[in-house]
TORKOL-4160 file (C-alpha; in steps of 0.2 Angstrom, whole numbers, padded with zeros to 4 digits, m for minus):
453
<pt num="1" X="0000" Y="0000" Z="0000"/>
<pt num="2" X="0015" Y="0012" Z="0003"/>
<pt num="3" X="0023" Y="0008" Z="m0014"/>
<pt num="4" X="0009" Y="0016" Z="m0025"/>
<pt num="5" X="0006" Y="0011" Z="m0043"/>
<pt num="6" X="0020" Y="0002" Z="m0052"/>
<pt num="7" X="0023" Y="m0005" Z="m0069"/>
<pt num="8" X="0020" Y="m0023" Z="m0072"/>
<pt num="9" X="0038" Y="m0027" Z="m0075"/>
<pt num="10" X="0043" Y="m0019" Z="m0058"/>
<pt num="11" X="0029" Y="m0028" Z="m0049"/>
<pt num="12" X="0036" Y="m0044" Z="m0057"/>
<pt num="13" X="0053" Y="m0041" Z="m0050"/>
<pt num="14" X="0046" Y="m0037" Z="m0033"/>
<pt num="15" X="0036" Y="m0053" Z="m0032"/>
<pt num="16" X="0051" Y="m0063" Z="m0038"/>
<pt num="17" X="0062" Y="m0056" Z="m0024"/>
<pt num="18" X="0049" Y="m0059" Z="m0011"/>
<pt num="19" X="0046" Y="m0077" Z="m0016"/>
<pt num="20" X="0065" Y="m0080" Z="m0018"/>
<pt num="21" X="0067" Y="m0075" Z="0000"/>
<pt num="22" X="0059" Y="m0091" Z="0005"/>
<pt num="23" X="0064" Y="m0109" Z="0001"/>
<pt num="24" X="0053" Y="m0124" Z="m0001"/>
<pt num="25" X="0061" Y="m0142" Z="m0002"/>
<pt num="26" X="0054" Y="m0153" Z="m0015"/>
<pt num="27" X="0045" Y="m0168" Z="m0009"/>
<pt num="28" X="0038" Y="m0176" Z="m0025"/>
<pt num="29" X="0049" Y="m0188" Z="m0035"/>
<pt num="30" X="0059" Y="m0194" Z="m0020"/>
<pt num="31" X="0058" Y="m0210" Z="m0010"/>
<pt num="32" X="0044" Y="m0209" Z="0003"/>
<pt num="33" X="0056" Y="m0213" Z="0017"/>
<pt num="34" X="0068" Y="m0199" Z="0012"/>
<pt num="35" X="0066" Y="m0182" Z="0019"/>
<pt num="36" X="0075" Y="m0166" Z="0014"/>
<pt num="37" X="0077" Y="m0154" Z="0028"/>
<pt num="38" X="0085" Y="m0138" Z="0031"/>
<pt num="39" X="0094" Y="m0134" Z="0048"/>
<pt num="40" X="0079" Y="m0127" Z="0056"/>
<pt num="41" X="0069" Y="m0143" Z="0052"/>
<pt num="42" X="0083" Y="m0154" Z="0057"/>
<pt num="43" X="0085" Y="m0146" Z="0074"/>
<pt num="44" X="0068" Y="m0153" Z="0080"/>
<pt num="45" X="0068" Y="m0170" Z="0071"/>
<pt num="46" X="0078" Y="m0186" Z="0070"/>
<pt num="47" X="0082" Y="m0199" Z="0057"/>
<pt num="48" X="0090" Y="m0216" Z="0057"/>
<pt num="49" X="0103" Y="m0211" Z="0043"/>
<pt num="50" X="0108" Y="m0192" Z="0041"/>
<pt num="51" X="0117" Y="m0185" Z="0026"/>
<pt num="52" X="0126" Y="m0169" Z="0030"/>
<pt num="53" X="0128" Y="m0162" Z="0012"/>
<pt num="54" X="0136" Y="m0146" Z="0006"/>
<pt num="55" X="0151" Y="m0146" Z="0018"/>
<pt num="56" X="0161" Y="m0133" Z="0009"/>
<pt num="57" X="0166" Y="m0116" Z="0015"/>
<pt num="58" X="0154" Y="m0103" Z="0009"/>
<pt num="59" X="0140" Y="m0116" Z="0008"/>
<pt num="60" X="0140" Y="m0123" Z="0026"/>
<pt num="61" X="0143" Y="m0111" Z="0035"/>
<pt num="62" X="0137" Y="m0097" Z="0024"/>
<pt num="63" X="0148" Y="m0082" Z="0024"/>
<pt num="64" X="0141" Y="m0068" Z="0035"/>
<pt num="65" X="0130" Y="m0055" Z="0026"/>
<pt num="66" X="0138" Y="m0038" Z="0024"/>
<pt num="67" X="0127" Y="m0024" Z="0031"/>
<pt num="68" X="0128" Y="m0008" Z="0020"/>
<pt num="69" X="0121" Y="0003" Z="0034"/>
<pt num="70" X="0129" Y="m0002" Z="0051"/>
<pt num="71" X="0146" Y="m0009" Z="0055"/>
<pt num="72" X="0149" Y="m0021" Z="0069"/>
<pt num="73" X="0152" Y="m0008" Z="0082"/>
<pt num="74" X="0136" Y="0001" Z="0078"/>
<pt num="75" X="0126" Y="m0015" Z="0078"/>
<pt num="76" X="0133" Y="m0019" Z="0095"/>
<pt num="77" X="0128" Y="m0001" Z="0101"/>
<pt num="78" X="0110" Y="m0002" Z="0096"/>
<pt num="79" X="0108" Y="m0020" Z="0102"/>
<pt num="80" X="0108" Y="m0030" Z="0086"/>
<pt num="81" X="0115" Y="m0047" Z="0083"/>
<pt num="82" X="0132" Y="m0048" Z="0075"/>
<pt num="83" X="0134" Y="m0057" Z="0058"/>
<pt num="84" X="0145" Y="m0070" Z="0065"/>
<pt num="85" X="0131" Y="m0076" Z="0076"/>
<pt num="86" X="0124" Y="m0085" Z="0061"/>
<pt num="87" X="0140" Y="m0095" Z="0060"/>
<pt num="88" X="0138" Y="m0100" Z="0078"/>
<pt num="89" X="0121" Y="m0106" Z="0075"/>
<pt num="90" X="0127" Y="m0116" Z="0060"/>
<pt num="91" X="0140" Y="m0124" Z="0070"/>
<pt num="92" X="0127" Y="m0129" Z="0083"/>
<pt num="93" X="0116" Y="m0137" Z="0070"/>
<pt num="94" X="0131" Y="m0146" Z="0063"/>
<pt num="95" X="0136" Y="m0153" Z="0080"/>
<pt num="96" X="0118" Y="m0158" Z="0084"/>
<pt num="97" X="0116" Y="m0167" Z="0067"/>
<pt num="98" X="0133" Y="m0176" Z="0068"/>
<pt num="99" X="0127" Y="m0185" Z="0084"/>
<pt num="100" X="0115" Y="m0196" Z="0074"/>
<pt num="101" X="0117" Y="m0215" Z="0074"/>
<pt num="102" X="0123" Y="m0216" Z="0056"/>
<pt num="103" X="0130" Y="m0201" Z="0048"/>
<pt num="104" X="0137" Y="m0197" Z="0030"/>
<pt num="105" X="0148" Y="m0182" Z="0028"/>
<pt num="106" X="0147" Y="m0176" Z="0010"/>
<pt num="107" X="0154" Y="m0162" Z="0000"/>
<pt num="108" X="0157" Y="m0158" Z="m0019"/>
<pt num="109" X="0176" Y="m0157" Z="m0024"/>
<pt num="110" X="0171" Y="m0144" Z="m0038"/>
<pt num="111" X="0158" Y="m0132" Z="m0040"/>
<pt num="112" X="0155" Y="m0123" Z="m0057"/>
<pt num="113" X="0171" Y="m0131" Z="m0063"/>
<pt num="114" X="0182" Y="m0123" Z="m0049"/>
<pt num="115" X="0190" Y="m0132" Z="m0034"/>
<pt num="116" X="0181" Y="m0130" Z="m0018"/>
<pt num="117" X="0187" Y="m0128" Z="0000"/>
<pt num="118" X="0181" Y="m0140" Z="0014"/>
<pt num="119" X="0170" Y="m0133" Z="0027"/>
<pt num="120" X="0180" Y="m0128" Z="0043"/>
<pt num="121" X="0171" Y="m0141" Z="0053"/>
<pt num="122" X="0176" Y="m0155" Z="0041"/>
<pt num="123" X="0194" Y="m0149" Z="0041"/>
<pt num="124" X="0194" Y="m0147" Z="0060"/>
<pt num="125" X="0186" Y="m0165" Z="0062"/>
<pt num="126" X="0199" Y="m0173" Z="0051"/>
<pt num="127" X="0214" Y="m0164" Z="0058"/>
<pt num="128" X="0208" Y="m0169" Z="0076"/>
<pt num="129" X="0206" Y="m0187" Z="0072"/>
<pt num="130" X="0222" Y="m0189" Z="0062"/>
<pt num="131" X="0231" Y="m0183" Z="0078"/>
<pt num="132" X="0223" Y="m0195" Z="0090"/>
<pt num="133" X="0234" Y="m0210" Z="0085"/>
<pt num="134" X="0235" Y="m0217" Z="0103"/>
<pt num="135" X="0217" Y="m0217" Z="0106"/>
<pt num="136" X="0212" Y="m0224" Z="0089"/>
<pt num="137" X="0207" Y="m0208" Z="0081"/>
<pt num="138" X="0217" Y="m0211" Z="0065"/>
<pt num="139" X="0210" Y="m0228" Z="0063"/>
<pt num="140" X="0193" Y="m0221" Z="0065"/>
<pt num="141" X="0196" Y="m0208" Z="0051"/>
<pt num="142" X="0203" Y="m0222" Z="0040"/>
<pt num="143" X="0188" Y="m0232" Z="0042"/>
<pt num="144" X="0176" Y="m0217" Z="0039"/>
<pt num="145" X="0185" Y="m0213" Z="0022"/>
<pt num="146" X="0184" Y="m0232" Z="0017"/>
<pt num="147" X="0166" Y="m0232" Z="0021"/>
<pt num="148" X="0163" Y="m0216" Z="0011"/>
<pt num="149" X="0174" Y="m0223" Z="m0003"/>
<pt num="150" X="0161" Y="m0237" Z="m0006"/>
<pt num="151" X="0147" Y="m0224" Z="m0009"/>
<pt num="152" X="0159" Y="m0214" Z="m0021"/>
<pt num="153" X="0162" Y="m0231" Z="m0031"/>
<pt num="154" X="0143" Y="m0232" Z="m0033"/>
<pt num="155" X="0142" Y="m0215" Z="m0040"/>
<pt num="156" X="0157" Y="m0218" Z="m0052"/>
<pt num="157" X="0149" Y="m0234" Z="m0058"/>
<pt num="158" X="0133" Y="m0225" Z="m0062"/>
<pt num="159" X="0142" Y="m0213" Z="m0073"/>
<pt num="160" X="0151" Y="m0226" Z="m0083"/>
<pt num="161" X="0144" Y="m0230" Z="m0100"/>
<pt num="162" X="0139" Y="m0248" Z="m0104"/>
<pt num="163" X="0150" Y="m0246" Z="m0120"/>
<pt num="164" X="0162" Y="m0234" Z="m0127"/>
<pt num="165" X="0162" Y="m0227" Z="m0145"/>
<pt num="166" X="0175" Y="m0218" Z="m0153"/>
<pt num="167" X="0173" Y="m0201" Z="m0162"/>
<pt num="168" X="0164" Y="m0202" Z="m0179"/>
<pt num="169" X="0172" Y="m0196" Z="m0195"/>
<pt num="170" X="0166" Y="m0182" Z="m0206"/>
<pt num="171" X="0150" Y="m0187" Z="m0214"/>
<pt num="172" X="0146" Y="m0187" Z="m0232"/>
<pt num="173" X="0129" Y="m0197" Z="m0234"/>
<pt num="174" X="0124" Y="m0204" Z="m0251"/>
<pt num="175" X="0105" Y="m0206" Z="m0252"/>
<pt num="176" X="0097" Y="m0214" Z="m0266"/>
<pt num="177" X="0097" Y="m0204" Z="m0282"/>
<pt num="178" X="0078" Y="m0204" Z="m0283"/>
<pt num="179" X="0077" Y="m0196" Z="m0265"/>
<pt num="180" X="0089" Y="m0181" Z="m0270"/>
<pt num="181" X="0081" Y="m0164" Z="m0272"/>
<pt num="182" X="0077" Y="m0158" Z="m0290"/>
<pt num="183" X="0071" Y="m0141" Z="m0286"/>
<pt num="184" X="0081" Y="m0127" Z="m0277"/>
<pt num="185" X="0078" Y="m0109" Z="m0271"/>
<pt num="186" X="0092" Y="m0097" Z="m0277"/>
<pt num="187" X="0096" Y="m0094" Z="m0258"/>
<pt num="188" X="0100" Y="m0113" Z="m0257"/>
<pt num="189" X="0114" Y="m0113" Z="m0270"/>
<pt num="190" X="0126" Y="m0105" Z="m0258"/>
<pt num="191" X="0122" Y="m0118" Z="m0244"/>
<pt num="192" X="0124" Y="m0132" Z="m0257"/>
<pt num="193" X="0141" Y="m0125" Z="m0261"/>
<pt num="194" X="0147" Y="m0122" Z="m0243"/>
<pt num="195" X="0138" Y="m0136" Z="m0233"/>
<pt num="196" X="0129" Y="m0149" Z="m0244"/>
<pt num="197" X="0126" Y="m0159" Z="m0228"/>
<pt num="198" X="0113" Y="m0145" Z="m0223"/>
<pt num="199" X="0104" Y="m0148" Z="m0239"/>
<pt num="200" X="0104" Y="m0167" Z="m0236"/>
<pt num="201" X="0097" Y="m0164" Z="m0218"/>
<pt num="202" X="0084" Y="m0152" Z="m0224"/>
<pt num="203" X="0078" Y="m0158" Z="m0241"/>
<pt num="204" X="0081" Y="m0177" Z="m0240"/>
<pt num="205" X="0078" Y="m0180" Z="m0221"/>
<pt num="206" X="0065" Y="m0166" Z="m0220"/>
<pt num="207" X="0072" Y="m0160" Z="m0204"/>
<pt num="208" X="0068" Y="m0142" Z="m0199"/>
<pt num="209" X="0075" Y="m0132" Z="m0184"/>
<pt num="210" X="0062" Y="m0130" Z="m0171"/>
<pt num="211" X="0056" Y="m0112" Z="m0168"/>
<pt num="212" X="0061" Y="m0106" Z="m0150"/>
<pt num="213" X="0048" Y="m0106" Z="m0137"/>
<pt num="214" X="0050" Y="m0087" Z="m0136"/>
<pt num="215" X="0052" Y="m0079" Z="m0153"/>
<pt num="216" X="0069" Y="m0071" Z="m0155"/>
<pt num="217" X="0072" Y="m0055" Z="m0163"/>
<pt num="218" X="0087" Y="m0062" Z="m0173"/>
<pt num="219" X="0095" Y="m0057" Z="m0189"/>
<pt num="220" X="0082" Y="m0067" Z="m0199"/>
<pt num="221" X="0067" Y="m0058" Z="m0191"/>
<pt num="222" X="0076" Y="m0042" Z="m0193"/>
<pt num="223" X="0078" Y="m0046" Z="m0212"/>
<pt num="224" X="0059" Y="m0049" Z="m0214"/>
<pt num="225" X="0054" Y="m0033" Z="m0205"/>
<pt num="226" X="0066" Y="m0022" Z="m0214"/>
<pt num="227" X="0062" Y="m0030" Z="m0231"/>
<pt num="228" X="0044" Y="m0025" Z="m0228"/>
<pt num="229" X="0048" Y="m0008" Z="m0223"/>
<pt num="230" X="0059" Y="m0004" Z="m0238"/>
<pt num="231" X="0047" Y="m0012" Z="m0250"/>
<pt num="232" X="0034" Y="0000" Z="m0244"/>
<pt num="233" X="0046" Y="0015" Z="m0243"/>
<pt num="234" X="0052" Y="0012" Z="m0261"/>
<pt num="235" X="0035" Y="0012" Z="m0268"/>
<pt num="236" X="0037" Y="0016" Z="m0287"/>
<pt num="237" X="0022" Y="0028" Z="m0285"/>
<pt num="238" X="0031" Y="0038" Z="m0272"/>
<pt num="239" X="0039" Y="0054" Z="m0277"/>
<pt num="240" X="0056" Y="0057" Z="m0269"/>
<pt num="241" X="0059" Y="0076" Z="m0270"/>
<pt num="242" X="0060" Y="0081" Z="m0252"/>
<pt num="243" X="0071" Y="0073" Z="m0238"/>
<pt num="244" X="0060" Y="0079" Z="m0224"/>
<pt num="245" X="0044" Y="0072" Z="m0231"/>
<pt num="246" X="0054" Y="0056" Z="m0235"/>
<pt num="247" X="0060" Y="0054" Z="m0217"/>
<pt num="248" X="0043" Y="0057" Z="m0210"/>
<pt num="249" X="0036" Y="0044" Z="m0222"/>
<pt num="250" X="0049" Y="0032" Z="m0217"/>
<pt num="251" X="0045" Y="0035" Z="m0198"/>
<pt num="252" X="0027" Y="0032" Z="m0201"/>
<pt num="253" X="0030" Y="0016" Z="m0211"/>
<pt num="254" X="0043" Y="0009" Z="m0198"/>
<pt num="255" X="0031" Y="0013" Z="m0184"/>
<pt num="256" X="0017" Y="0004" Z="m0192"/>
<pt num="257" X="0027" Y="m0012" Z="m0196"/>
<pt num="258" X="0037" Y="m0013" Z="m0180"/>
<pt num="259" X="0022" Y="m0010" Z="m0169"/>
<pt num="260" X="0012" Y="m0024" Z="m0177"/>
<pt num="261" X="0027" Y="m0037" Z="m0179"/>
<pt num="262" X="0039" Y="m0034" Z="m0165"/>
<pt num="263" X="0032" Y="m0035" Z="m0147"/>
<pt num="264" X="0048" Y="m0030" Z="m0138"/>
<pt num="265" X="0048" Y="m0012" Z="m0135"/>
<pt num="266" X="0067" Y="m0011" Z="m0133"/>
<pt num="267" X="0069" Y="m0020" Z="m0150"/>
<pt num="268" X="0057" Y="m0008" Z="m0159"/>
<pt num="269" X="0066" Y="0007" Z="m0152"/>
<pt num="270" X="0083" Y="0000" Z="m0158"/>
<pt num="271" X="0078" Y="m0004" Z="m0175"/>
<pt num="272" X="0068" Y="0012" Z="m0177"/>
<pt num="273" X="0083" Y="0022" Z="m0172"/>
<pt num="274" X="0094" Y="0012" Z="m0185"/>
<pt num="275" X="0082" Y="0016" Z="m0199"/>
<pt num="276" X="0081" Y="0034" Z="m0194"/>
<pt num="277" X="0100" Y="0036" Z="m0194"/>
<pt num="278" X="0100" Y="0028" Z="m0211"/>
<pt num="279" X="0086" Y="0039" Z="m0218"/>
<pt num="280" X="0097" Y="0052" Z="m0227"/>
<pt num="281" X="0107" Y="0038" Z="m0235"/>
<pt num="282" X="0091" Y="0029" Z="m0240"/>
<pt num="283" X="0084" Y="0045" Z="m0248"/>
<pt num="284" X="0100" Y="0050" Z="m0257"/>
<pt num="285" X="0103" Y="0033" Z="m0265"/>
<pt num="286" X="0085" Y="0032" Z="m0271"/>
<pt num="287" X="0086" Y="0049" Z="m0279"/>
<pt num="288" X="0102" Y="0043" Z="m0288"/>
<pt num="289" X="0094" Y="0027" Z="m0293"/>
<pt num="290" X="0078" Y="0035" Z="m0300"/>
<pt num="291" X="0089" Y="0047" Z="m0310"/>
<pt num="292" X="0097" Y="0032" Z="m0319"/>
<pt num="293" X="0083" Y="0020" Z="m0320"/>
<pt num="294" X="0064" Y="0017" Z="m0318"/>
<pt num="295" X="0057" Y="0005" Z="m0304"/>
<pt num="296" X="0049" Y="m0009" Z="m0313"/>
<pt num="297" X="0045" Y="m0023" Z="m0301"/>
<pt num="298" X="0046" Y="m0027" Z="m0282"/>
<pt num="299" X="0045" Y="m0044" Z="m0274"/>
<pt num="300" X="0043" Y="m0053" Z="m0290"/>
<pt num="301" X="0044" Y="m0072" Z="m0291"/>
<pt num="302" X="0052" Y="m0082" Z="m0305"/>
<pt num="303" X="0054" Y="m0101" Z="m0310"/>
<pt num="304" X="0068" Y="m0106" Z="m0321"/>
<pt num="305" X="0073" Y="m0123" Z="m0328"/>
<pt num="306" X="0092" Y="m0125" Z="m0328"/>
<pt num="307" X="0098" Y="m0129" Z="m0346"/>
<pt num="308" X="0107" Y="m0146" Z="m0347"/>
<pt num="309" X="0099" Y="m0153" Z="m0332"/>
<pt num="310" X="0083" Y="m0158" Z="m0324"/>
<pt num="311" X="0083" Y="m0146" Z="m0310"/>
<pt num="312" X="0071" Y="m0131" Z="m0307"/>
<pt num="313" X="0077" Y="m0115" Z="m0299"/>
<pt num="314" X="0065" Y="m0103" Z="m0289"/>
<pt num="315" X="0068" Y="m0086" Z="m0284"/>
<pt num="316" X="0061" Y="m0069" Z="m0278"/>
<pt num="317" X="0069" Y="m0053" Z="m0283"/>
<pt num="318" X="0067" Y="m0039" Z="m0270"/>
<pt num="319" X="0067" Y="m0026" Z="m0284"/>
<pt num="320" X="0070" Y="m0024" Z="m0302"/>
<pt num="321" X="0073" Y="m0007" Z="m0311"/>
<pt num="322" X="0075" Y="m0003" Z="m0330"/>
<pt num="323" X="0089" Y="0008" Z="m0337"/>
<pt num="324" X="0086" Y="0020" Z="m0351"/>
<pt num="325" X="0094" Y="0008" Z="m0363"/>
<pt num="326" X="0081" Y="m0006" Z="m0358"/>
<pt num="327" X="0093" Y="m0017" Z="m0348"/>
<pt num="328" X="0089" Y="m0022" Z="m0330"/>
<pt num="329" X="0096" Y="m0019" Z="m0313"/>
<pt num="330" X="0092" Y="m0031" Z="m0299"/>
<pt num="331" X="0093" Y="m0026" Z="m0281"/>
<pt num="332" X="0093" Y="m0036" Z="m0265"/>
<pt num="333" X="0091" Y="m0029" Z="m0247"/>
<pt num="334" X="0103" Y="m0034" Z="m0234"/>
<pt num="335" X="0101" Y="m0030" Z="m0215"/>
<pt num="336" X="0119" Y="m0035" Z="m0212"/>
<pt num="337" X="0135" Y="m0031" Z="m0222"/>
<pt num="338" X="0133" Y="m0034" Z="m0241"/>
<pt num="339" X="0144" Y="m0049" Z="m0248"/>
<pt num="340" X="0161" Y="m0044" Z="m0255"/>
<pt num="341" X="0165" Y="m0046" Z="m0273"/>
<pt num="342" X="0175" Y="m0062" Z="m0269"/>
<pt num="343" X="0160" Y="m0069" Z="m0260"/>
<pt num="344" X="0149" Y="m0065" Z="m0275"/>
<pt num="345" X="0161" Y="m0074" Z="m0287"/>
<pt num="346" X="0163" Y="m0090" Z="m0276"/>
<pt num="347" X="0148" Y="m0092" Z="m0264"/>
<pt num="348" X="0135" Y="m0079" Z="m0264"/>
<pt num="349" X="0127" Y="m0081" Z="m0281"/>
<pt num="350" X="0109" Y="m0077" Z="m0277"/>
<pt num="351" X="0109" Y="m0060" Z="m0287"/>
<pt num="352" X="0119" Y="m0067" Z="m0301"/>
<pt num="353" X="0107" Y="m0082" Z="m0303"/>
<pt num="354" X="0092" Y="m0070" Z="m0303"/>
<pt num="355" X="0101" Y="m0061" Z="m0317"/>
<pt num="356" X="0101" Y="m0077" Z="m0327"/>
<pt num="357" X="0083" Y="m0080" Z="m0323"/>
<pt num="358" X="0079" Y="m0062" Z="m0329"/>
<pt num="359" X="0088" Y="m0064" Z="m0345"/>
<pt num="360" X="0079" Y="m0080" Z="m0348"/>
<pt num="361" X="0062" Y="m0072" Z="m0345"/>
<pt num="362" X="0059" Y="m0083" Z="m0329"/>
<pt num="363" X="0051" Y="m0068" Z="m0319"/>
<pt num="364" X="0032" Y="m0065" Z="m0320"/>
<pt num="365" X="0027" Y="m0052" Z="m0332"/>
<pt num="366" X="0045" Y="m0047" Z="m0337"/>
<pt num="367" X="0051" Y="m0051" Z="m0354"/>
<pt num="368" X="0068" Y="m0059" Z="m0357"/>
<pt num="369" X="0080" Y="m0044" Z="m0355"/>
<pt num="370" X="0098" Y="m0041" Z="m0353"/>
<pt num="371" X="0104" Y="m0037" Z="m0335"/>
<pt num="372" X="0117" Y="m0023" Z="m0333"/>
<pt num="373" X="0122" Y="m0026" Z="m0315"/>
<pt num="374" X="0116" Y="m0032" Z="m0298"/>
<pt num="375" X="0116" Y="m0022" Z="m0282"/>
<pt num="376" X="0116" Y="m0027" Z="m0264"/>
<pt num="377" X="0110" Y="m0013" Z="m0253"/>
<pt num="378" X="0116" Y="m0015" Z="m0235"/>
<pt num="379" X="0105" Y="m0006" Z="m0223"/>
<pt num="380" X="0113" Y="m0011" Z="m0207"/>
<pt num="381" X="0122" Y="0001" Z="m0194"/>
<pt num="382" X="0134" Y="0006" Z="m0208"/>
<pt num="383" X="0124" Y="0007" Z="m0224"/>
<pt num="384" X="0134" Y="0001" Z="m0239"/>
<pt num="385" X="0130" Y="m0003" Z="m0257"/>
<pt num="386" X="0139" Y="m0017" Z="m0267"/>
<pt num="387" X="0137" Y="m0014" Z="m0285"/>
<pt num="388" X="0143" Y="m0029" Z="m0297"/>
<pt num="389" X="0144" Y="m0026" Z="m0315"/>
<pt num="390" X="0140" Y="m0042" Z="m0325"/>
<pt num="391" X="0156" Y="m0044" Z="m0335"/>
<pt num="392" X="0172" Y="m0054" Z="m0336"/>
<pt num="393" X="0171" Y="m0068" Z="m0323"/>
<pt num="394" X="0153" Y="m0064" Z="m0320"/>
<pt num="395" X="0148" Y="m0066" Z="m0338"/>
<pt num="396" X="0130" Y="m0071" Z="m0338"/>
<pt num="397" X="0132" Y="m0084" Z="m0352"/>
<pt num="398" X="0144" Y="m0095" Z="m0342"/>
<pt num="399" X="0133" Y="m0096" Z="m0326"/>
<pt num="400" X="0120" Y="m0109" Z="m0332"/>
<pt num="401" X="0133" Y="m0121" Z="m0337"/>
<pt num="402" X="0142" Y="m0120" Z="m0321"/>
<pt num="403" X="0126" Y="m0121" Z="m0311"/>
<pt num="404" X="0121" Y="m0137" Z="m0322"/>
<pt num="405" X="0138" Y="m0145" Z="m0318"/>
<pt num="406" X="0136" Y="m0142" Z="m0299"/>
<pt num="407" X="0118" Y="m0148" Z="m0298"/>
<pt num="408" X="0121" Y="m0163" Z="m0310"/>
<pt num="409" X="0136" Y="m0168" Z="m0299"/>
<pt num="410" X="0124" Y="m0172" Z="m0284"/>
<pt num="411" X="0115" Y="m0184" Z="m0295"/>
<pt num="412" X="0130" Y="m0195" Z="m0297"/>
<pt num="413" X="0128" Y="m0210" Z="m0285"/>
<pt num="414" X="0145" Y="m0209" Z="m0279"/>
<pt num="415" X="0143" Y="m0190" Z="m0274"/>
<pt num="416" X="0140" Y="m0188" Z="m0255"/>
<pt num="417" X="0133" Y="m0173" Z="m0246"/>
<pt num="418" X="0149" Y="m0168" Z="m0237"/>
<pt num="419" X="0147" Y="m0158" Z="m0221"/>
<pt num="420" X="0155" Y="m0141" Z="m0220"/>
<pt num="421" X="0163" Y="m0142" Z="m0237"/>
<pt num="422" X="0168" Y="m0124" Z="m0240"/>
<pt num="423" X="0163" Y="m0114" Z="m0225"/>
<pt num="424" X="0167" Y="m0095" Z="m0224"/>
<pt num="425" X="0172" Y="m0097" Z="m0206"/>
<pt num="426" X="0176" Y="m0112" Z="m0195"/>
<pt num="427" X="0167" Y="m0105" Z="m0180"/>
<pt num="428" X="0151" Y="m0103" Z="m0190"/>
<pt num="429" X="0137" Y="m0113" Z="m0182"/>
<pt num="430" X="0125" Y="m0121" Z="m0194"/>
<pt num="431" X="0108" Y="m0128" Z="m0190"/>
<pt num="432" X="0114" Y="m0146" Z="m0193"/>
<pt num="433" X="0131" Y="m0146" Z="m0186"/>
<pt num="434" X="0126" Y="m0156" Z="m0171"/>
<pt num="435" X="0118" Y="m0169" Z="m0182"/>
<pt num="436" X="0134" Y="m0170" Z="m0191"/>
<pt num="437" X="0143" Y="m0171" Z="m0174"/>
<pt num="438" X="0155" Y="m0157" Z="m0179"/>
<pt num="439" X="0168" Y="m0156" Z="m0166"/>
<pt num="440" X="0172" Y="m0175" Z="m0166"/>
<pt num="441" X="0180" Y="m0171" Z="m0183"/>
<pt num="442" X="0188" Y="m0156" Z="m0190"/>
<pt num="443" X="0188" Y="m0149" Z="m0208"/>
<pt num="444" X="0205" Y="m0156" Z="m0211"/>
<pt num="445" X="0198" Y="m0173" Z="m0212"/>
<pt num="446" X="0192" Y="m0180" Z="m0228"/>
<pt num="447" X="0174" Y="m0186" Z="m0229"/>
<pt num="448" X="0168" Y="m0204" Z="m0226"/>
<pt num="449" X="0155" Y="m0207" Z="m0240"/>
<pt num="450" X="0141" Y="m0219" Z="m0234"/>
<pt num="451" X="0126" Y="m0225" Z="m0243"/>
<pt num="452" X="0110" Y="m0222" Z="m0233"/>
<pt num="453" X="0092" Y="m0228" Z="m0237"/>
């Protein structure tokens, strides 16, 4: 009643703190003759067998809590108990419990991967007994450790596997040719080049990564949201003649999309701020583009049969513009850094393949037309444009043949879907690395082709 009205999140933290101040020992799922007690319950109850666990310094006894307001002298002056009194009560509980008929003293040698220090009472007991050789203390200590060793042996045997298996080799499964995919999206070609095993797991085994219980605002989600915002912002019917009105329009579009698609307030603010910081760049680049070309299509789908093969390629171009000479320019929006020129030549062939599809008339309502260049627009924290002219090594006429050779190779019975064939970075974690048991092998090992049903 004295706190006034507070926000839901603040109330949640307050409730969690209040509940965490109390402890409730679990009683379900344990043997009916087994009881889990704290020191307070153990003071007034007894048992035939008592296990004193957690005998590590810092656990039992717990270190005294520091008082940020009163030091020891001030607490003594006002008549408050000193923090060390709790250690005295813990020592009393230990002494009372150790007097049971059958007692096991237990502690963990490690906690969170670090070595632990035995409780002061356990150290005092072992040191005392070890020095009482004439009265049988040393022999009693030896017998205690021997008896405890039997329980440790039980614990170790429970952790021993029934059989041991060595590490697996680098997988390269070879499914039946009839089960291999004949249709690919343009975005999958990069994965087929770099990690064929991921294509095998996704397209042959039909395995899909599970969605998280709580939707994550990851790079994939960011890409979907930013694509929708840019698609609306770059509407061909919009006139880009005033940067202030363009910024206002971008704000309205981003507010609408983010408020409907992103529940987390912090993420909405962060992404909205990123778009606003790039507003001037987005406006200036669009003005330059419209001076050179006319927007023609957005989010247009295409289907392409690869010559010299039985494969079908599907793709969707983010944007296609037409130059004054009739040729096309194909764009792709990236929320991260655009691929480098080297990556486009070796791995990231998405836009180059879309250019092949455009020249073949594969896109809906677009006649076969020559493509002048492809452009990646990076709208991340540091906006950047990667403009690739289709000439030389990127000559369009050579791409279909190379693509057919790549795809036809995976129809050969002896060709396996090698895991992590040509990854950009060794540390990159793929969706199917755990299935391939990456870590038991490394990329320096050759694959082990295996026929699978």
